[in-house]
C-alpha positions in Angstrom: -22.7 0.1 16.0 -21.2 -0.5 12.5 -21.3 -3.7 10.5 -19.1 -4.8 7.6 -19.0 -7.7 5.2 -15.5 -8.1 3.9 -13.5 -10.1 1.5 -9.8 -9.9 0.8 -7.5 -11.6 -1.7 -3.8 -11.8 -2.4 -2.4 -9.8 -5.3 0.9 -10.5 -6.9 3.1 -7.3 -7.0 3.7 -7.9 -10.7 -0.1 -7.7 -11.2 -0.7 -4.4 -9.4 -1.0 -2.1 -12.5 -3.5 -4.4 -14.1 -5.6 -4.7 -10.9 -5.5 -0.9 -10.4 -6.7 -0.4 -14.0 -9.4 -3.0 -13.5 -10.6 -1.3 -10.3 -10.8 2.1 -12.1 -12.9 0.5 -14.9 -15.6 -0.6 -12.4 -19.0 1.1 -12.7 -19.5 4.2 -10.6 -16.0 4.0 -9.2 -14.3 6.9 -7.3 -10.6 7.1 -6.8 -10.0 8.1 -3.1 -6.2 8.4 -3.6 -3.4 7.0 -1.5 -3.8 5.8 2.1 -1.5 4.8 5.0 -2.6 3.1 8.2 -0.7 2.3 11.3 -2.5 0.0 13.7 -1.8 -0.7 17.4 -3.7 -3.5 19.1 -4.1 -3.2 22.8 -4.5 -6.0 25.4 -4.0 -6.7 29.1 -0.8 -8.6 28.2 1.8 -8.4 25.4 0.8 -11.8 24.1 -2.9 -11.5 24.9 -5.9 -11.2 22.6 -6.6 -7.7 21.4 -9.3 -5.7 23.2 -9.4 -2.9 20.7 -7.3 -1.2 18.0 -6.1 2.4 17.6 -5.4 3.4 14.0 -3.5 6.4 12.8 -4.6 6.9 9.2 -3.4 9.3 6.6 -5.6 9.8 3.5 -6.7 12.5 1.1 -8.8 14.2 3.9 -5.8 14.4 6.2 -4.7 12.5 9.3 -7.3 10.8 11.7 -7.2 8.5 14.6 -9.8 5.7 14.7 -10.6 3.5 17.7 -12.2 0.1 16.8 -13.4 -2.8 18.8 -15.0 -5.9 17.2 -17.3 -7.6 19.7 -18.5 -10.0 17.0 -16.4 -11.4 14.2 -17.2 -14.4 12.0 -15.7 -16.0 8.9 -17.4 -18.2 6.3 -15.7 -21.2 4.8 -15.3 -19.2 1.6 -13.3 -16.5 3.4 -16.0 -13.8 3.8 -15.8 -11.9 7.1 -18.8 -10.5 8.9 -17.9 -8.1 11.6 -19.8 -6.0 14.2 -17.7 -2.9 15.1 -17.8 -0.2 17.7 -15.8 2.8 16.3 -15.1 6.5 16.9 -12.7 9.0 15.6 -10.6 11.7 17.2 -8.2 14.3 15.9 -4.7 13.2 15.0 -3.2 15.8 17.3 -4.3 13.6 20.2 -2.2 10.6 19.2 0.5 11.0 21.8 -2.1 11.5 24.6 -4.0 8.4 23.3 -0.8 6.3 23.6 -0.1 7.7 27.1 -3.7 7.0 28.2 -3.7 3.4 27.0 -0.4 2.5 28.5 -1.2 4.6 31.6 -4.2 2.4 32.4 -2.1 -0.7 32.2 -2.8 -1.9 28.6 0.0 -3.5 26.6 0.7 -3.4 22.9 0.1 -6.9 21.6 0.1 -6.3 17.8 1.4 -3.8 15.3 0.3 -3.6 11.7 1.2 -1.2 8.8 -0.9 -0.8 5.6 -0.3 1.5 2.7 -1.9 1.7 -0.8 -4.9 3.0 -2.6 -8.5 3.5 -1.8 -11.6 3.5 -4.0 -15.4 3.5 -3.7 -17.8 1.9 -6.1 -21.5 1.2 -6.4 -22.3 -2.2 -7.8 -25.6 -4.2 -7.7 -27.0 -1.7 -5.3 -24.2 -1.9 -2.8 -21.7 0.8 -1.9 -18.3 -1.0 -1.8 -15.1 0.4 -0.2 -12.2 -1.1 -2.0 -8.5 -0.9 -1.1 -5.4 -2.2 -2.8 -3.0 -2.5 0.1 0.6 -3.5 0.8 0.6 -5.1 4.3 4.0 -4.9 5.7 5.7 -8.4 5.8 2.7 -10.0 4.0 2.5 -8.3 0.6 -0.3 -6.9 -1.5 -4.0 -7.5 -1.0 -7.3 -6.4 -2.5 -9.7 -5.6 0.4 -13.4 -5.0 -0.3 -16.1 -4.3 2.2 -19.8 -3.4 2.3 -20.9 -1.6 5.4 -24.7 -1.7 5.9 -26.3 0.8 8.3 -28.5 -2.0 9.7 -28.7 -5.8 9.4 -32.5 -5.7 9.4 -33.5 -7.3 6.0 -29.9 -7.2 4.9 -29.1 -9.9 2.2 -25.7 -11.3 3.2 -25.7 -13.8 0.3 -26.3 -10.9 -2.2 -23.5 -8.9 -0.6 -21.1 -11.9 -0.8 -22.0 -12.5 -4.4 -21.3 -8.8 -5.2 -17.9 -8.9 -3.5 -17.0 -12.0 -5.5 -18.3 -10.3 -8.7 -15.9 -7.4 -8.0 -13.1 -10.0 -7.4 -13.9 -11.5 -10.8 -14.1 -8.1 -12.5 -10.6 -7.3 -11.3 -9.3 -10.6 -12.7 -8.4 -12.1 -9.4 -9.0 -15.8 -8.9 -11.2 -17.2 -6.1 -8.0 -19.2 -5.2 -6.4 -15.9 -4.1 -9.1 -15.3 -1.4 -7.5 -15.2 2.0 -9.5 -16.7 4.9 -7.0 -15.9 7.6 -6.9 -12.5 9.3 -3.8 -10.3 8.9 -3.0 -10.6 12.6 -3.0 -14.4 12.4 -0.8 -14.4 9.4 1.7 -11.9 11.0 1.7 -14.1 14.2 2.5 -17.2 12.1 5.6 -15.6 10.6 6.6 -14.0 13.9 6.0 -10.4 12.8 3.0 -9.5 14.9 5.0 -6.7 16.6 6.6 -5.4 13.5 
């Protein structure tokens, strides 16, 4: 079981270079290079709620396929997400078989999502933070930040939230840019949930 505390904020395309420079100026930051992700959400029906996601991801380490289900997902009023995730990886050379398997057992594609951009890792206030600056197809650019604790026992959610907002401030992005809605909801609202 994996856990994540996540915050995302809109970034104006005209501000990308400045935000990238601000990220690279963070303490203990590591540039992970470019990333590209293609997500397929599976359901019992084309318009149903997703059961799980298959992600084909290309990054500096090469291609991977990641399966993710989120049995627990909550959002605070300030836009912070707290997710419980079940995940596993498999080799990219299995992608076609995965698609055949999912459709072969009667599942339907209910959502599609494309992300591409840049990944970083930083250590701030004792938290390891995964940071991505991503172009979400049809939605524009976003700064995504997440902290993934190994356990929730004695985990300080408020401190994690403060740290994510500190990073937001260090990158010069306003709290007003925080997006409380999920990407899937935003894509549904503009009629682009299936690409």
